[in-house]
C-alpha atoms as one frame of an Amber mdcrd trajectory, in Angstrom:
protein
 -90.399  28.899   2.082 -89.495  28.631  -1.566 -90.254  25.270  -3.176 -88.119
  23.850  -5.981 -88.548  20.622  -7.918 -86.088  17.825  -7.213 -84.430  19.673
  -4.349 -81.777  17.602  -2.567 -81.250  18.103   1.158 -78.677  16.930   3.682
 -80.237  14.738   6.364 -79.169  14.294   9.983 -79.470  11.850  12.863 -81.361
  12.690  16.055 -77.994  13.871  17.423 -77.576  16.256  14.439 -74.836  14.214
  12.785 -74.938  14.301   8.940 -75.965  10.864   7.681 -76.646  11.357   3.975
 -78.740  13.156   1.397 -82.265  12.740   0.097 -84.884  14.359  -2.123 -86.987
  16.972  -0.317 -90.295  15.152  -0.858 -88.824  11.938   0.558 -87.410  13.842
   3.532 -90.876  15.181   4.362 -92.450  11.771   3.823 -89.952   9.840   5.932
 -89.470  12.379   8.719 -85.732  12.948   8.373 -84.064  15.768  10.258 -82.890
  18.487   7.866 -81.758  22.111   8.089 -83.804  25.205   7.365 -83.135  28.934
   7.459 -85.588  31.204   9.294 -85.169  34.974   9.208 -87.466  37.124  11.317
 -87.660  40.826  10.551 -88.310  43.086  13.532 -88.233  46.757  14.453 -87.705
  48.392  17.824 -89.643  51.626  18.191 -89.777  54.064  21.110 -92.110  52.071
  23.342 -92.875  48.906  21.380 -91.394  46.267  19.103 -92.851  45.030  15.826
 -92.405  41.625  14.196 -93.073  40.892  10.527 -94.881  37.924   8.977 -95.290
  36.918   5.355 -98.623  35.617   4.097 -98.137  32.410   2.143 -99.919  32.288
  -1.200-102.521  29.779  -2.286-100.046  27.963  -4.544 -98.046  26.716  -1.549
 -98.299  22.964  -1.029 -98.091  23.283   2.756-100.039  25.806   4.850-101.428
  27.998   2.025-102.781  31.436   3.014-101.296  31.237   6.527 -98.958  33.791
   8.103 -95.418  32.621   8.743 -91.749  33.544   9.168 -90.760  36.728   7.319
 -88.461  34.716   5.027 -87.522  31.055   5.281 -86.527  28.004   3.319 -84.564
  24.795   3.148 -80.806  24.838   2.805 -79.797  23.071  -0.395 -77.282  20.237
  -0.419 -74.535  22.271  -2.061 -75.025  25.661  -0.427 -74.048  27.059   2.939
 -76.598  28.144   5.500 -75.920  31.809   4.705 -75.984  31.289   0.926 -79.299
  29.487   1.133 -80.748  32.008   3.556 -79.832  35.118   1.612 -81.167  33.436
  -1.538 -84.507  32.796   0.172 -84.775  36.413   1.342 -84.144  37.694  -2.179
 -86.487  35.170  -3.816 -89.392  35.727  -1.434 -89.066  39.407  -0.525 -86.890
  40.915  -3.252 -84.291  42.195  -0.782 -80.547  41.742  -1.313 -79.055  41.473
   2.165 -75.526  40.564   3.224 -74.347  38.211   5.924 -73.413  41.100   8.211
 -77.007  42.406   8.048 -78.524  39.396   9.817 -78.052  38.166  13.390 -77.801
  34.474  14.274 -79.788  33.515  17.379 -79.256  29.765  17.530 -81.310  26.805
  16.352 -84.488  25.051  17.391 -85.504  21.454  16.595 -89.133  21.335  15.525
 -91.442  18.637  14.196 -94.671  19.364  12.318 -96.683  16.231  11.531 -99.835
  16.343   9.401-101.316  13.573   7.223 -98.543  12.787   4.699 -96.197  15.492
   6.022 -93.628  14.689   8.710 -91.427  17.775   8.718 -88.516  17.528  11.178
 -86.447  20.683  10.898 -83.283  21.974  12.494 -84.405  25.607  12.321 -81.495
  28.044  12.184 -83.011  31.299  13.388 -81.782  34.697  12.239 -82.996  38.215
  12.967 -82.965  41.295  10.765 -83.630  44.819  12.083 -85.946  45.973   9.300
 -85.549  49.420   7.756 -88.673  50.852   6.128 -86.544  52.365   3.375 -86.189
  48.880   1.880 -89.228  48.053  -0.248 -90.459  44.496  -0.554 -90.797  42.956
  -4.010 -92.630  39.739  -3.181 -92.774  36.720  -5.490 -95.708  34.482  -6.375
 -95.293  32.415  -3.196 -95.935  35.412  -0.928 -99.045  37.596  -1.059 -98.361
  40.094   1.733 -96.023  41.133   4.548 -97.617  42.385   7.754 -96.396  44.169
  10.861 -97.610  42.952  14.268 -96.964  44.259  17.754 -94.637  41.767  19.437
 -96.402  41.955  22.814 -99.778  41.362  21.147 -98.390  38.313  19.368 -96.849
  36.924  22.549-100.145  37.449  24.353-102.028  35.585  21.619 -99.735  32.545
  21.522 -99.892  32.478  25.335-103.688  32.243  24.886-104.345  35.469  26.779
-106.057  37.062  23.780-108.135  35.712  20.912-107.065  38.019  18.112-104.743
  40.869  17.140-104.474  43.597  14.526-101.841  43.341  11.796-100.931  46.111
   9.358 -99.991  45.307   5.764 -96.604  46.760   4.845 -97.649  46.742   1.183
-101.098  48.367   1.372-101.325  49.873   4.860-104.578  47.993   5.480-105.358
  46.690   8.958-106.237  42.992   9.247-107.727  41.090  12.177-105.931  37.785
  12.720-106.719  34.806  14.947-104.397  32.006  16.126-105.476  29.666  13.331
-104.295  32.203  10.737-100.671  31.465  11.675 -98.522  28.472  10.754 -98.558
  25.883  13.551 -95.103  26.299  15.068 -94.804  25.032  18.612 -94.905  27.464
  21.529 -91.240  26.886  22.424 -90.227  27.878  18.908 -92.119  31.155  19.056
 -90.818  31.759  22.582 -87.247  31.380  21.254 -87.928  33.952  18.526 -89.640
  36.484  20.797 -86.917  36.251  23.454 -84.179  36.647  20.844 -85.802  39.826
  19.537 -86.253  41.234  23.045 -82.609  40.464  23.808 -81.554  42.587  20.832
 -83.519  45.498  22.287 -81.537  45.252  25.519 -78.139  45.388  23.794
């Protein structure tokens, strides 16, 4: 997720009613509900489905070096969900997509609490059927994009396997990843994402 200084966010009640605005750092300190945009790239192949993760760089304040959503970020106070989302995709991955390219699959309320971070997000989840003809141009906040077999990932988060093999889209290298290499989203969040991608395959 791209990080900008002095970023103002809209905050919400537990019932998702807008109740005001606040600086991003204060939102994360105080545990206010706020909106975020999550876009997962995927690809259906003949007999399998792939899902794509970005590797967060070491300059990230939260969860450096971990693998996370293909492109994601907070929705600024004065931008729409789509405006903020397409901006994040271009900033992080260098891809200029349009609203009609991405598929909305609902939202998930998630709380990540660690030390001074109390991140309570209303995660608006989008899908993008990735085309290999589009080349990533990552920024300094992203160090790699990897492709992972969706069934392998589901098996790992279900604790049926200890590791999986990811393939770098940028270099072609294979990388062995364990559960602790991924950002700590809750199981229900990942289940939402996986089911949404599988539903697209059935359409």
